[in-house]
N, CA, C, O and CB atoms as a CASP TS submission, in Angstrom:
PFRMAT TS
TARGET T0000
AUTHOR 0000-0000-0000
METHOD Language model
MODEL 1
PARENT N/A
ATOM      1  N   MET     1       0.822  -1.193   0.000  1.00  0.00           N
ATOM      2  CA  MET     1       0.000   0.000   0.000  1.00  0.00           C
ATOM      3  C   MET     1       0.870   1.263   0.000  1.00  0.00           C
ATOM      4  O   MET     1       0.598   2.211  -0.737  1.00  0.00           O
ATOM      5  CB  MET     1      -0.937  -0.005   1.210  1.00  0.00           C
ATOM      6  N   ARG     2       1.909   1.266   0.826  1.00  0.00           N
ATOM      7  CA  ARG     2       2.806   2.425   0.880  1.00  0.00           C
ATOM      8  C   ARG     2       3.488   2.676  -0.463  1.00  0.00           C
ATOM      9  O   ARG     2       3.623   3.820  -0.898  1.00  0.00           O
ATOM     10  CB  ARG     2       3.863   2.223   1.966  1.00  0.00           C
ATOM     11  N   LEU     3       3.909   1.605  -1.105  1.00  0.00           N
ATOM     12  CA  LEU     3       4.573   1.729  -2.398  1.00  0.00           C
ATOM     13  C   LEU     3       3.645   2.346  -3.433  1.00  0.00           C
ATOM     14  O   LEU     3       4.073   3.181  -4.230  1.00  0.00           O
ATOM     15  CB  LEU     3       5.063   0.367  -2.878  1.00  0.00           C
ATOM     16  N   LYS     4       2.392   1.946  -3.430  1.00  0.00           N
ATOM     17  CA  LYS     4       1.425   2.507  -4.381  1.00  0.00           C
ATOM     18  C   LYS     4       1.244   4.004  -4.149  1.00  0.00           C
ATOM     19  O   LYS     4       1.185   4.776  -5.107  1.00  0.00           O
ATOM     20  CB  LYS     4       0.069   1.785  -4.261  1.00  0.00           C
ATOM     21  N   ARG     5       1.157   4.419  -2.888  1.00  0.00           N
ATOM     22  CA  ARG     5       1.021   5.852  -2.576  1.00  0.00           C
ATOM     23  C   ARG     5       2.245   6.625  -3.033  1.00  0.00           C
ATOM     24  O   ARG     5       2.133   7.709  -3.607  1.00  0.00           O
ATOM     25  CB  ARG     5       0.805   6.063  -1.069  1.00  0.00           C
ATOM     26  N   TRP     6       3.417   6.054  -2.771  1.00  0.00           N
ATOM     27  CA  TRP     6       4.662   6.709  -3.173  1.00  0.00           C
ATOM     28  C   TRP     6       4.734   6.852  -4.684  1.00  0.00           C
ATOM     29  O   TRP     6       5.103   7.911  -5.192  1.00  0.00           O
ATOM     30  CB  TRP     6       5.874   5.925  -2.661  1.00  0.00           C
ATOM     31  N   MET     7       4.384   5.796  -5.404  1.00  0.00           N
ATOM     32  CA  MET     7       4.413   5.836  -6.862  1.00  0.00           C
ATOM     33  C   MET     7       3.417   6.860  -7.397  1.00  0.00           C
ATOM     34  O   MET     7       3.719   7.579  -8.349  1.00  0.00           O
ATOM     35  CB  MET     7       4.110   4.450  -7.442  1.00  0.00           C
ATOM     36  N   ALA     8       2.242   6.930  -6.794  1.00  0.00           N
ATOM     37  CA  ALA     8       1.246   7.913  -7.215  1.00  0.00           C
ATOM     38  C   ALA     8       1.757   9.327  -6.986  1.00  0.00           C
ATOM     39  O   ALA     8       1.532  10.206  -7.817  1.00  0.00           O
ATOM     40  CB  ALA     8      -0.075   7.700  -6.465  1.00  0.00           C
ATOM     41  N   ALA     9       2.440   9.559  -5.874  1.00  0.00           N
ATOM     42  CA  ALA     9       2.999  10.883  -5.580  1.00  0.00           C
ATOM     43  C   ALA     9       4.061  11.262  -6.612  1.00  0.00           C
ATOM     44  O   ALA     9       4.127  12.416  -7.035  1.00  0.00           O
ATOM     45  CB  ALA     9       3.604  10.911  -4.159  1.00  0.00           C
ATOM     46  N   VAL    10       4.883  10.308  -7.015  1.00  0.00           N
ATOM     47  CA  VAL    10       5.919  10.567  -8.022  1.00  0.00           C
ATOM     48  C   VAL    10       5.285  10.915  -9.357  1.00  0.00           C
ATOM     49  O   VAL    10       5.729  11.848 -10.027  1.00  0.00           O
ATOM     50  CB  VAL    10       6.847   9.349  -8.177  1.00  0.00           C
ATOM     51  N   VAL    11       4.263  10.185  -9.750  1.00  0.00           N
ATOM     52  CA  VAL    11       3.583  10.429 -11.025  1.00  0.00           C
ATOM     53  C   VAL    11       2.952  11.817 -11.023  1.00  0.00           C
ATOM     54  O   VAL    11       3.077  12.555 -12.001  1.00  0.00           O
ATOM     55  CB  VAL    11       2.506   9.347 -11.289  1.00  0.00           C
ATOM     56  N   ILE    12       2.280  12.177  -9.944  1.00  0.00           N
ATOM     57  CA  ILE    12       1.634  13.490  -9.850  1.00  0.00           C
ATOM     58  C   ILE    12       2.667  14.594  -9.891  1.00  0.00           C
ATOM     59  O   ILE    12       2.471  15.595 -10.579  1.00  0.00           O
ATOM     60  CB  ILE    12       0.799  13.597  -8.568  1.00  0.00           C
ATOM     61  N   THR    13       3.769  14.433  -9.165  1.00  0.00           N
ATOM     62  CA  THR    13       4.823  15.446  -9.146  1.00  0.00           C
ATOM     63  C   THR    13       5.398  15.653 -10.539  1.00  0.00           C
ATOM     64  O   THR    13       5.580  16.792 -10.969  1.00  0.00           O
ATOM     65  CB  THR    13       5.936  15.048  -8.169  1.00  0.00           C
ATOM     66  N   CYS    14       5.683  14.581 -11.239  1.00  0.00           N
ATOM     67  CA  CYS    14       6.242  14.698 -12.590  1.00  0.00           C
ATOM     68  C   CYS    14       5.234  15.317 -13.548  1.00  0.00           C
ATOM     69  O   CYS    14       5.604  16.128 -14.398  1.00  0.00           O
ATOM     70  CB  CYS    14       6.682  13.325 -13.110  1.00  0.00           C
ATOM     71  N   ALA    15       3.978  14.946 -13.422  1.00  0.00           N
ATOM     72  CA  ALA    15       2.946  15.466 -14.313  1.00  0.00           C
ATOM     73  C   ALA    15       2.736  16.954 -14.120  1.00  0.00           C
ATOM     74  O   ALA    15       2.376  17.657 -15.064  1.00  0.00           O
ATOM     75  CB  ALA    15       1.643  14.732 -14.092  1.00  0.00           C
ATOM     76  N   CYS    16       2.955  17.438 -12.920  1.00  0.00           N
ATOM     77  CA  CYS    16       2.760  18.866 -12.637  1.00  0.00           C
ATOM     78  C   CYS    16       3.963  19.709 -13.041  1.00  0.00           C
ATOM     79  O   CYS    16       3.894  20.938 -13.010  1.00  0.00           O
ATOM     80  CB  CYS    16       2.473  19.068 -11.161  1.00  0.00           C
ATOM     81  N   GLY    17       5.052  19.070 -13.415  1.00  0.00           N
ATOM     82  CA  GLY    17       6.225  19.808 -13.852  1.00  0.00           C
ATOM     83  C   GLY    17       7.099  20.300 -12.713  1.00  0.00           C
ATOM     84  O   GLY    17       7.948  21.165 -12.931  1.00  0.00           O
ATOM     85  N   ALA    18       6.924  19.785 -11.516  1.00  0.00           N
ATOM     86  CA  ALA    18       7.717  20.238 -10.380  1.00  0.00           C
ATOM     87  C   ALA    18       9.193  19.906 -10.556  1.00  0.00           C
ATOM     88  O   ALA    18      10.056  20.570  -9.983  1.00  0.00           O
ATOM     89  CB  ALA    18       7.197  19.616  -9.097  1.00  0.00           C
ATOM     90  N   ALA    19       9.475  18.896 -11.336  1.00  0.00           N
ATOM     91  CA  ALA    19      10.865  18.500 -11.529  1.00  0.00           C
ATOM     92  C   ALA    19      11.423  19.073 -12.833  1.00  0.00           C
ATOM     93  O   ALA    19      12.356  18.517 -13.412  1.00  0.00           O
ATOM     94  CB  ALA    19      10.986  16.972 -11.528  1.00  0.00           C
ATOM     95  N   TRP    20      10.850  20.184 -13.287  1.00  0.00           N
ATOM     96  CA  TRP    20      11.246  20.752 -14.570  1.00  0.00           C
ATOM     97  C   TRP    20      12.702  21.178 -14.591  1.00  0.00           C
ATOM     98  O   TRP    20      13.388  20.974 -15.592  1.00  0.00           O
ATOM     99  CB  TRP    20      10.371  21.928 -14.905  1.00  0.00           C
ATOM    100  N   ALA    21      13.187  21.764 -13.507  1.00  0.00           N
ATOM    101  CA  ALA    21      14.544  22.302 -13.526  1.00  0.00           C
ATOM    102  C   ALA    21      15.205  22.172 -12.165  1.00  0.00           C
ATOM    103  O   ALA    21      14.546  22.241 -11.128  1.00  0.00           O
ATOM    104  CB  ALA    21      14.531  23.762 -13.963  1.00  0.00           C
ATOM    105  N   ASP    22      16.529  21.982 -12.188  1.00  0.00           N
ATOM    106  CA  ASP    22      17.301  21.976 -10.955  1.00  0.00           C
ATOM    107  C   ASP    22      17.511  23.404 -10.463  1.00  0.00           C
ATOM    108  O   ASP    22      17.616  23.645  -9.260  1.00  0.00           O
ATOM    109  CB  ASP    22      18.652  21.271 -11.164  1.00  0.00           C
ATOM    110  N   LEU    23      17.571  24.329 -11.382  1.00  0.00           N
ATOM    111  CA  LEU    23      17.836  25.729 -11.080  1.00  0.00           C
ATOM    112  C   LEU    23      16.514  26.499 -11.026  1.00  0.00           C
ATOM    113  O   LEU    23      15.731  26.449 -11.974  1.00  0.00           O
ATOM    114  CB  LEU    23      18.792  26.350 -12.136  1.00  0.00           C
ATOM    115  N   SER    24      16.263  27.203  -9.936  1.00  0.00           N
ATOM    116  CA  SER    24      15.020  27.961  -9.815  1.00  0.00           C
ATOM    117  C   SER    24      15.093  29.242 -10.649  1.00  0.00           C
ATOM    118  O   SER    24      16.160  29.635 -11.121  1.00  0.00           O
ATOM    119  CB  SER    24      14.733  28.298  -8.336  1.00  0.00           C
ATOM    120  N   ARG    25      13.955  29.871 -10.816  1.00  0.00           N
ATOM    121  CA  ARG    25      13.880  31.145 -11.540  1.00  0.00           C
ATOM    122  C   ARG    25      14.760  32.193 -10.850  1.00  0.00           C
ATOM    123  O   ARG    25      15.476  32.938 -11.520  1.00  0.00           O
ATOM    124  CB  ARG    25      12.408  31.643 -11.625  1.00  0.00           C
ATOM    125  N   ASP    26      14.709  32.252  -9.520  1.00  0.00           N
ATOM    126  CA  ASP    26      15.515  33.229  -8.776  1.00  0.00           C
ATOM    127  C   ASP    26      17.006  32.958  -8.913  1.00  0.00           C
ATOM    128  O   ASP    26      17.805  33.888  -9.015  1.00  0.00           O
ATOM    129  CB  ASP    26      15.126  33.221  -7.304  1.00  0.00           C
ATOM    130  N   GLU    27      17.378  31.687  -8.915  1.00  0.00           N
ATOM    131  CA  GLU    27      18.791  31.328  -9.094  1.00  0.00           C
ATOM    132  C   GLU    27      19.265  31.704 -10.501  1.00  0.00           C
ATOM    133  O   GLU    27      20.388  32.176 -10.678  1.00  0.00           O
ATOM    134  CB  GLU    27      19.005  29.813  -8.844  1.00  0.00           C
ATOM    135  N   ALA    28      18.404  31.492 -11.494  1.00  0.00           N
ATOM    136  CA  ALA    28      18.749  31.880 -12.868  1.00  0.00           C
ATOM    137  C   ALA    28      18.913  33.394 -12.968  1.00  0.00           C
ATOM    138  O   ALA    28      19.811  33.875 -13.659  1.00  0.00           O
ATOM    139  CB  ALA    28      17.668  31.392 -13.861  1.00  0.00           C
ATOM    140  N   ALA    29      18.056  34.144 -12.287  1.00  0.00           N
ATOM    141  CA  ALA    29      18.178  35.609 -12.278  1.00  0.00           C
ATOM    142  C   ALA    29      19.498  36.031 -11.645  1.00  0.00           C
ATOM    143  O   ALA    29      20.151  36.958 -12.124  1.00  0.00           O
ATOM    144  CB  ALA    29      16.995  36.250 -11.518  1.00  0.00           C
ATOM    145  N   ALA    30      19.890  35.354 -10.574  1.00  0.00           N
ATOM    146  CA  ALA    30      21.157  35.678  -9.913  1.00  0.00           C
ATOM    147  C   ALA    30      22.346  35.390 -10.824  1.00  0.00           C
ATOM    148  O   ALA    30      23.313  36.151 -10.842  1.00  0.00           O
ATOM    149  CB  ALA    30      21.295  34.888  -8.608  1.00  0.00           C
ATOM    150  N   VAL    31      22.281  34.307 -11.570  1.00  0.00           N
ATOM    151  CA  VAL    31      23.356  33.977 -12.526  1.00  0.00           C
ATOM    152  C   VAL    31      23.445  35.068 -13.593  1.00  0.00           C
ATOM    153  O   VAL    31      24.534  35.546 -13.909  1.00  0.00           O
ATOM    154  CB  VAL    31      23.105  32.581 -13.192  1.00  0.00           C
ATOM    155  N   ALA    32      22.303  35.456 -14.141  1.00  0.00           N
ATOM    156  CA  ALA    32      22.280  36.488 -15.190  1.00  0.00           C
ATOM    157  C   ALA    32      22.830  37.808 -14.661  1.00  0.00           C
ATOM    158  O   ALA    32      23.585  38.486 -15.359  1.00  0.00           O
ATOM    159  CB  ALA    32      20.843  36.691 -15.722  1.00  0.00           C
ATOM    160  N   GLN    33      22.463  38.178 -13.441  1.00  0.00           N
ATOM    161  CA  GLN    33      22.933  39.433 -12.851  1.00  0.00           C
ATOM    162  C   GLN    33      24.437  39.374 -12.622  1.00  0.00           C
ATOM    163  O   GLN    33      25.147  40.342 -12.892  1.00  0.00           O
ATOM    164  CB  GLN    33      22.200  39.722 -11.523  1.00  0.00           C
ATOM    165  N   ARG    34      24.921  38.245 -12.128  1.00  0.00           N
ATOM    166  CA  ARG    34      26.354  38.070 -11.865  1.00  0.00           C
ATOM    167  C   ARG    34      27.160  38.130 -13.166  1.00  0.00           C
ATOM    168  O   ARG    34      28.249  38.703 -13.193  1.00  0.00           O
ATOM    169  CB  ARG    34      26.608  36.729 -11.145  1.00  0.00           C
ATOM    170  N   LEU    35      26.635  37.545 -14.232  1.00  0.00           N
ATOM    171  CA  LEU    35      27.357  37.518 -15.509  1.00  0.00           C
ATOM    172  C   LEU    35      27.422  38.887 -16.181  1.00  0.00           C
ATOM    173  O   LEU    35      28.417  39.220 -16.826  1.00  0.00           O
ATOM    174  CB  LEU    35      26.701  36.529 -16.449  1.00  0.00           C
ATOM    175  N   THR    36      26.366  39.675 -16.030  1.00  0.00           N
ATOM    176  CA  THR    36      26.289  40.939 -16.771  1.00  0.00           C
ATOM    177  C   THR    36      26.506  42.172 -15.898  1.00  0.00           C
ATOM    178  O   THR    36      26.905  43.225 -16.396  1.00  0.00           O
ATOM    179  CB  THR    36      24.952  41.044 -17.448  1.00  0.00           C
ATOM    180  N   GLY    37      26.246  42.043 -14.604  1.00  0.00           N
ATOM    181  CA  GLY    37      26.315  43.202 -13.728  1.00  0.00           C
ATOM    182  C   GLY    37      25.137  44.143 -13.921  1.00  0.00           C
ATOM    183  O   GLY    37      25.114  45.242 -13.366  1.00  0.00           O
ATOM    184  N   GLY    38      24.158  43.710 -14.713  1.00  0.00           N
ATOM    185  CA  GLY    38      23.009  44.553 -15.034  1.00  0.00           C
ATOM    186  C   GLY    38      21.797  44.246 -14.180  1.00  0.00           C
ATOM    187  O   GLY    38      21.865  43.478 -13.220  1.00  0.00           O
ATOM    188  N   ARG    39      20.691  44.861 -14.550  1.00  0.00           N
ATOM    189  CA  ARG    39      19.412  44.687 -13.851  1.00  0.00           C
ATOM    190  C   ARG    39      18.576  43.664 -14.608  1.00  0.00           C
ATOM    191  O   ARG    39      18.319  43.831 -15.800  1.00  0.00           O
ATOM    192  CB  ARG    39      18.644  46.046 -13.723  1.00  0.00           C
ATOM    193  N   VAL    40      18.152  42.613 -13.926  1.00  0.00           N
ATOM    194  CA  VAL    40      17.348  41.556 -14.551  1.00  0.00           C
ATOM    195  C   VAL    40      15.919  42.056 -14.694  1.00  0.00           C
ATOM    196  O   VAL    40      15.272  42.421 -13.712  1.00  0.00           O
ATOM    197  CB  VAL    40      17.394  40.233 -13.713  1.00  0.00           C
ATOM    198  N   LEU    41      15.437  42.066 -15.929  1.00  0.00           N
ATOM    199  CA  LEU    41      14.089  42.548 -16.219  1.00  0.00           C
ATOM    200  C   LEU    41      13.050  41.437 -16.195  1.00  0.00           C
ATOM    201  O   LEU    41      11.921  41.650 -15.753  1.00  0.00           O
ATOM    202  CB  LEU    41      14.065  43.228 -17.561  1.00  0.00           C
ATOM    203  N   ALA    42      13.429  40.244 -16.670  1.00  0.00           N
ATOM    204  CA  ALA    42      12.490  39.127 -16.737  1.00  0.00           C
ATOM    205  C   ALA    42      13.262  37.819 -16.861  1.00  0.00           C
ATOM    206  O   ALA    42      14.361  37.771 -17.413  1.00  0.00           O
ATOM    207  CB  ALA    42      11.511  39.297 -17.926  1.00  0.00           C
ATOM    208  N   VAL    43      12.655  36.762 -16.333  1.00  0.00           N
ATOM    209  CA  VAL    43      13.206  35.412 -16.480  1.00  0.00           C
ATOM    210  C   VAL    43      12.026  34.491 -16.779  1.00  0.00           C
ATOM    211  O   VAL    43      11.034  34.478 -16.050  1.00  0.00           O
ATOM    212  CB  VAL    43      14.001  34.946 -15.177  1.00  0.00           C
ATOM    213  N   GLU    44      12.144  33.724 -17.859  1.00  0.00           N
ATOM    214  CA  GLU    44      11.064  32.802 -18.215  1.00  0.00           C
ATOM    215  C   GLU    44      11.630  31.485 -18.727  1.00  0.00           C
ATOM    216  O   GLU    44      12.792  31.400 -19.125  1.00  0.00           O
ATOM    217  CB  GLU    44      10.143  33.431 -19.273  1.00  0.00           C
ATOM    218  N   ARG    45      10.787  30.468 -18.709  1.00  0.00           N
ATOM    219  CA  ARG    45      11.192  29.149 -19.207  1.00  0.00           C
ATOM    220  C   ARG    45      11.485  29.202 -20.696  1.00  0.00           C
ATOM    221  O   ARG    45      10.874  29.964 -21.445  1.00  0.00           O
ATOM    222  CB  ARG    45      10.103  28.106 -18.922  1.00  0.00           C
ATOM    223  N   ALA    46      12.433  28.374 -21.102  1.00  0.00           N
ATOM    224  CA  ALA    46      12.791  28.283 -22.520  1.00  0.00           C
ATOM    225  C   ALA    46      13.357  26.888 -22.772  1.00  0.00           C
ATOM    226  O   ALA    46      13.445  26.067 -21.859  1.00  0.00           O
ATOM    227  CB  ALA    46      13.828  29.402 -22.928  1.00  0.00           C
ATOM    228  N   GLU    47      13.733  26.636 -24.003  1.00  0.00           N
ATOM    229  CA  GLU    47      14.428  25.409 -24.379  1.00  0.00           C
ATOM    230  C   GLU    47      15.624  25.772 -25.220  1.00  0.00           C
ATOM    231  O   GLU    47      15.585  26.715 -26.010  1.00  0.00           O
ATOM    232  CB  GLU    47      13.496  24.437 -25.139  1.00  0.00           C
ATOM    233  N   ALA    48      16.680  25.022 -25.045  1.00  0.00           N
ATOM    234  CA  ALA    48      17.888  25.223 -25.845  1.00  0.00           C
ATOM    235  C   ALA    48      18.419  23.850 -26.233  1.00  0.00           C
ATOM    236  O   ALA    48      18.876  23.089 -25.380  1.00  0.00           O
ATOM    237  CB  ALA    48      18.973  26.054 -25.061  1.00  0.00           C
ATOM    238  N   GLY    49      18.357  23.550 -27.484  1.00  0.00           N
ATOM    239  CA  GLY    49      18.815  22.244 -27.945  1.00  0.00           C
ATOM    240  C   GLY    49      18.007  21.098 -27.367  1.00  0.00           C
ATOM    241  O   GLY    49      18.538  20.009 -27.152  1.00  0.00           O
ATOM    242  N   GLY    50      16.716  21.338 -27.111  1.00  0.00           N
ATOM    243  CA  GLY    50      15.858  20.305 -26.564  1.00  0.00           C
ATOM    244  C   GLY    50      15.966  20.137 -25.060  1.00  0.00           C
ATOM    245  O   GLY    50      15.301  19.280 -24.479  1.00  0.00           O
ATOM    246  N   ARG    51      16.801  20.951 -24.427  1.00  0.00           N
ATOM    247  CA  ARG    51      16.964  20.864 -22.967  1.00  0.00           C
ATOM    248  C   ARG    51      16.314  22.071 -22.303  1.00  0.00           C
ATOM    249  O   ARG    51      16.264  23.147 -22.899  1.00  0.00           O
ATOM    250  CB  ARG    51      18.467  20.778 -22.577  1.00  0.00           C
ATOM    251  N   PRO    52      15.818  21.910 -21.085  1.00  0.00           N
ATOM    252  CA  PRO    52      15.216  23.045 -20.387  1.00  0.00           C
ATOM    253  C   PRO    52      16.251  24.118 -20.077  1.00  0.00           C
ATOM    254  O   PRO    52      17.393  23.823 -19.723  1.00  0.00           O
ATOM    255  CB  PRO    52      14.547  22.580 -19.097  1.00  0.00           C
ATOM    256  N   ALA    53      15.826  25.358 -20.217  1.00  0.00           N
ATOM    257  CA  ALA    53      16.704  26.490 -19.961  1.00  0.00           C
ATOM    258  C   ALA    53      15.868  27.640 -19.414  1.00  0.00           C
ATOM    259  O   ALA    53      14.637  27.604 -19.442  1.00  0.00           O
ATOM    260  CB  ALA    53      17.465  26.916 -21.251  1.00  0.00           C
ATOM    261  N   TRP    54      16.547  28.637 -18.927  1.00  0.00           N
ATOM    262  CA  TRP    54      15.905  29.893 -18.527  1.00  0.00           C
ATOM    263  C   TRP    54      16.360  30.970 -19.492  1.00  0.00           C
ATOM    264  O   TRP    54      17.535  31.032 -19.853  1.00  0.00           O
ATOM    265  CB  TRP    54      16.251  30.278 -17.043  1.00  0.00           C
ATOM    266  N   ARG    55      15.431  31.821 -19.911  1.00  0.00           N
ATOM    267  CA  ARG    55      15.730  32.963 -20.787  1.00  0.00           C
ATOM    268  C   ARG    55      15.657  34.207 -19.910  1.00  0.00           C
ATOM    269  O   ARG    55      14.593  34.556 -19.399  1.00  0.00           O
ATOM    270  CB  ARG    55      14.721  33.054 -22.024  1.00  0.00           C
ATOM    271  N   ALA    56      16.790  34.868 -19.743  1.00  0.00           N
ATOM    272  CA  ALA    56      16.855  36.049 -18.886  1.00  0.00           C
ATOM    273  C   ALA    56      17.064  37.297 -19.732  1.00  0.00           C
ATOM    274  O   ALA    56      17.952  37.345 -20.583  1.00  0.00           O
ATOM    275  CB  ALA    56      17.984  35.909 -17.844  1.00  0.00           C
ATOM    276  N   LYS    57      16.240  38.295 -19.488  1.00  0.00           N
ATOM    277  CA  LYS    57      16.344  39.583 -20.167  1.00  0.00           C
ATOM    278  C   LYS    57      16.969  40.553 -19.169  1.00  0.00           C
ATOM    279  O   LYS    57      16.443  40.751 -18.074  1.00  0.00           O
ATOM    280  CB  LYS    57      14.931  40.098 -20.682  1.00  0.00           C
ATOM    281  N   VAL    58      18.103  41.160 -19.555  1.00  0.00           N
ATOM    282  CA  VAL    58      18.885  41.992 -18.634  1.00  0.00           C
ATOM    283  C   VAL    58      19.155  43.356 -19.249  1.00  0.00           C
ATOM    284  O   VAL    58      19.452  43.459 -20.439  1.00  0.00           O
ATOM    285  CB  VAL    58      20.214  41.303 -18.268  1.00  0.00           C
ATOM    286  N   LEU    59      19.050  44.399 -18.438  1.00  0.00           N
ATOM    287  CA  LEU    59      19.425  45.751 -18.838  1.00  0.00           C
ATOM    288  C   LEU    59      20.813  46.024 -18.274  1.00  0.00           C
ATOM    289  O   LEU    59      20.988  46.083 -17.057  1.00  0.00           O
ATOM    290  CB  LEU    59      18.378  46.817 -18.338  1.00  0.00           C
ATOM    291  N   THR    60      21.800  46.191 -19.151  1.00  0.00           N
ATOM    292  CA  THR    60      23.173  46.413 -18.702  1.00  0.00           C
ATOM    293  C   THR    60      23.345  47.850 -18.214  1.00  0.00           C
ATOM    294  O   THR    60      22.491  48.705 -18.446  1.00  0.00           O
ATOM    295  CB  THR    60      24.172  46.108 -19.837  1.00  0.00           C
ATOM    296  N   SER    61      24.460  48.098 -17.538  1.00  0.00           N
ATOM    297  CA  SER    61      24.745  49.447 -17.043  1.00  0.00           C
ATOM    298  C   SER    61      24.926  50.436 -18.193  1.00  0.00           C
ATOM    299  O   SER    61      24.768  51.642 -18.004  1.00  0.00           O
ATOM    300  CB  SER    61      25.998  49.437 -16.162  1.00  0.00           C
ATOM    301  N   GLY    62      25.251  49.938 -19.364  1.00  0.00           N
ATOM    302  CA  GLY    62      25.404  50.776 -20.548  1.00  0.00           C
ATOM    303  C   GLY    62      24.093  51.043 -21.279  1.00  0.00           C
ATOM    304  O   GLY    62      24.090  51.694 -22.324  1.00  0.00           O
ATOM    305  N   GLY    63      22.977  50.545 -20.740  1.00  0.00           N
ATOM    306  CA  GLY    63      21.673  50.778 -21.344  1.00  0.00           C
ATOM    307  C   GLY    63      21.281  49.781 -22.414  1.00  0.00           C
ATOM    308  O   GLY    63      20.252  49.950 -23.069  1.00  0.00           O
ATOM    309  N   GLU    64      22.079  48.748 -22.601  1.00  0.00           N
ATOM    310  CA  GLU    64      21.810  47.722 -23.611  1.00  0.00           C
ATOM    311  C   GLU    64      20.961  46.604 -23.000  1.00  0.00           C
ATOM    312  O   GLU    64      21.209  46.191 -21.867  1.00  0.00           O
ATOM    313  CB  GLU    64      23.139  47.148 -24.183  1.00  0.00           C
ATOM    314  N   VAL    65      19.969  46.117 -23.735  1.00  0.00           N
ATOM    315  CA  VAL    65      19.179  44.973 -23.294  1.00  0.00           C
ATOM    316  C   VAL    65      19.810  43.715 -23.872  1.00  0.00           C
ATOM    317  O   VAL    65      19.993  43.603 -25.084  1.00  0.00           O
ATOM    318  CB  VAL    65      17.679  45.107 -23.731  1.00  0.00           C
ATOM    319  N   ARG    66      20.140  42.773 -23.003  1.00  0.00           N
ATOM    320  CA  ARG    66      20.746  41.508 -23.421  1.00  0.00           C
ATOM    321  C   ARG    66      19.833  40.358 -23.040  1.00  0.00           C
ATOM    322  O   ARG    66      19.139  40.401 -22.023  1.00  0.00           O
ATOM    323  CB  ARG    66      22.144  41.324 -22.785  1.00  0.00           C
ATOM    324  N   ILE    67      19.846  39.329 -23.875  1.00  0.00           N
ATOM    325  CA  ILE    67      19.101  38.101 -23.606  1.00  0.00           C
ATOM    326  C   ILE    67      20.125  36.994 -23.355  1.00  0.00           C
ATOM    327  O   ILE    67      21.013  36.762 -24.176  1.00  0.00           O
ATOM    328  CB  ILE    67      18.130  37.733 -24.803  1.00  0.00           C
ATOM    329  N   LEU    68      19.997  36.320 -22.226  1.00  0.00           N
ATOM    330  CA  LEU    68      20.885  35.212 -21.890  1.00  0.00           C
ATOM    331  C   LEU    68      20.078  33.936 -21.776  1.00  0.00           C
ATOM    332  O   LEU    68      18.957  33.957 -21.268  1.00  0.00           O
ATOM    333  CB  LEU    68      21.650  35.489 -20.580  1.00  0.00           C
ATOM    334  N   LEU    69      20.624  32.836 -22.235  1.00  0.00           N
ATOM    335  CA  LEU    69      20.038  31.522 -21.998  1.00  0.00           C
ATOM    336  C   LEU    69      20.899  30.831 -20.959  1.00  0.00           C
ATOM    337  O   LEU    69      22.122  30.772 -21.085  1.00  0.00           O
ATOM    338  CB  LEU    69      19.940  30.675 -23.320  1.00  0.00           C
ATOM    339  N   ILE    70      20.243  30.308 -19.928  1.00  0.00           N
ATOM    340  CA  ILE    70      20.943  29.653 -18.834  1.00  0.00           C
ATOM    341  C   ILE    70      20.421  28.233 -18.711  1.00  0.00           C
ATOM    342  O   ILE    70      19.218  28.015 -18.563  1.00  0.00           O
ATOM    343  CB  ILE    70      20.765  30.432 -17.501  1.00  0.00           C
ATOM    344  N   ASP    71      21.325  27.272 -18.772  1.00  0.00           N
ATOM    345  CA  ASP    71      20.957  25.861 -18.663  1.00  0.00           C
ATOM    346  C   ASP    71      20.258  25.622 -17.333  1.00  0.00           C
ATOM    347  O   ASP    71      20.802  25.962 -16.283  1.00  0.00           O
ATOM    348  CB  ASP    71      22.203  24.948 -18.797  1.00  0.00           C
ATOM    349  N   ALA    72      19.068  25.045 -17.360  1.00  0.00           N
ATOM    350  CA  ALA    72      18.270  24.847 -16.159  1.00  0.00           C
ATOM    351  C   ALA    72      18.825  23.751 -15.249  1.00  0.00           C
ATOM    352  O   ALA    72      18.499  23.706 -14.063  1.00  0.00           O
ATOM    353  CB  ALA    72      16.854  24.516 -16.542  1.00  0.00           C
ATOM    354  N   ALA    73      19.655  22.877 -15.795  1.00  0.00           N
ATOM    355  CA  ALA    73      20.227  21.798 -14.991  1.00  0.00           C
ATOM    356  C   ALA    73      21.540  22.209 -14.336  1.00  0.00           C
ATOM    357  O   ALA    73      21.775  21.926 -13.161  1.00  0.00           O
ATOM    358  CB  ALA    73      20.447  20.567 -15.851  1.00  0.00           C
ATOM    359  N   SER    74      22.388  22.877 -15.105  1.00  0.00           N
ATOM    360  CA  SER    74      23.733  23.188 -14.601  1.00  0.00           C
ATOM    361  C   SER    74      23.898  24.621 -14.100  1.00  0.00           C
ATOM    362  O   SER    74      24.790  24.898 -13.299  1.00  0.00           O
ATOM    363  CB  SER    74      24.738  22.934 -15.680  1.00  0.00           C
ATOM    364  N   GLY    75      23.043  25.533 -14.567  1.00  0.00           N
ATOM    365  CA  GLY    75      23.194  26.940 -14.190  1.00  0.00           C
ATOM    366  C   GLY    75      24.241  27.675 -15.002  1.00  0.00           C
ATOM    367  O   GLY    75      24.599  28.808 -14.679  1.00  0.00           O
ATOM    368  N   ARG    76      24.733  27.040 -16.050  1.00  0.00           N
ATOM    369  CA  ARG    76      25.757  27.667 -16.894  1.00  0.00           C
ATOM    370  C   ARG    76      25.113  28.364 -18.073  1.00  0.00           C
ATOM    371  O   ARG    76      24.085  27.916 -18.581  1.00  0.00           O
ATOM    372  CB  ARG    76      26.776  26.626 -17.386  1.00  0.00           C
ATOM    373  N   PRO    77      25.719  29.468 -18.516  1.00  0.00           N
ATOM    374  CA  PRO    77      25.176  30.144 -19.713  1.00  0.00           C
ATOM    375  C   PRO    77      25.334  29.248 -20.943  1.00  0.00           C
ATOM    376  O   PRO    77      26.281  28.470 -21.056  1.00  0.00           O
ATOM    377  CB  PRO    77      25.893  31.512 -19.948  1.00  0.00           C
ATOM    378  N   ILE    78      24.379  29.384 -21.853  1.00  0.00           N
ATOM    379  CA  ILE    78      24.395  28.598 -23.101  1.00  0.00           C
ATOM    380  C   ILE    78      24.789  29.526 -24.236  1.00  0.00           C
ATOM    381  O   ILE    78      24.871  29.094 -25.385  1.00  0.00           O
ATOM    382  CB  ILE    78      22.996  27.926 -23.385  1.00  0.00           C
TER
END
């Protein structure tokens, strides 16, 4: 009985997308800010090469808007 409950919980968690990324939206924003030194305007889900990623829109100190893709598993820029 316990095993069935555990398996059902795993299925529900996966179906809801809770395991979508190792890196949270806030962590991705911190990576983007650290890489550019700019102000993070938005962070949203994306895909890069079929893998989950975060797309971060950043306003640099020079007034330029940059788009960064950050690997959702490793936290490294793509």
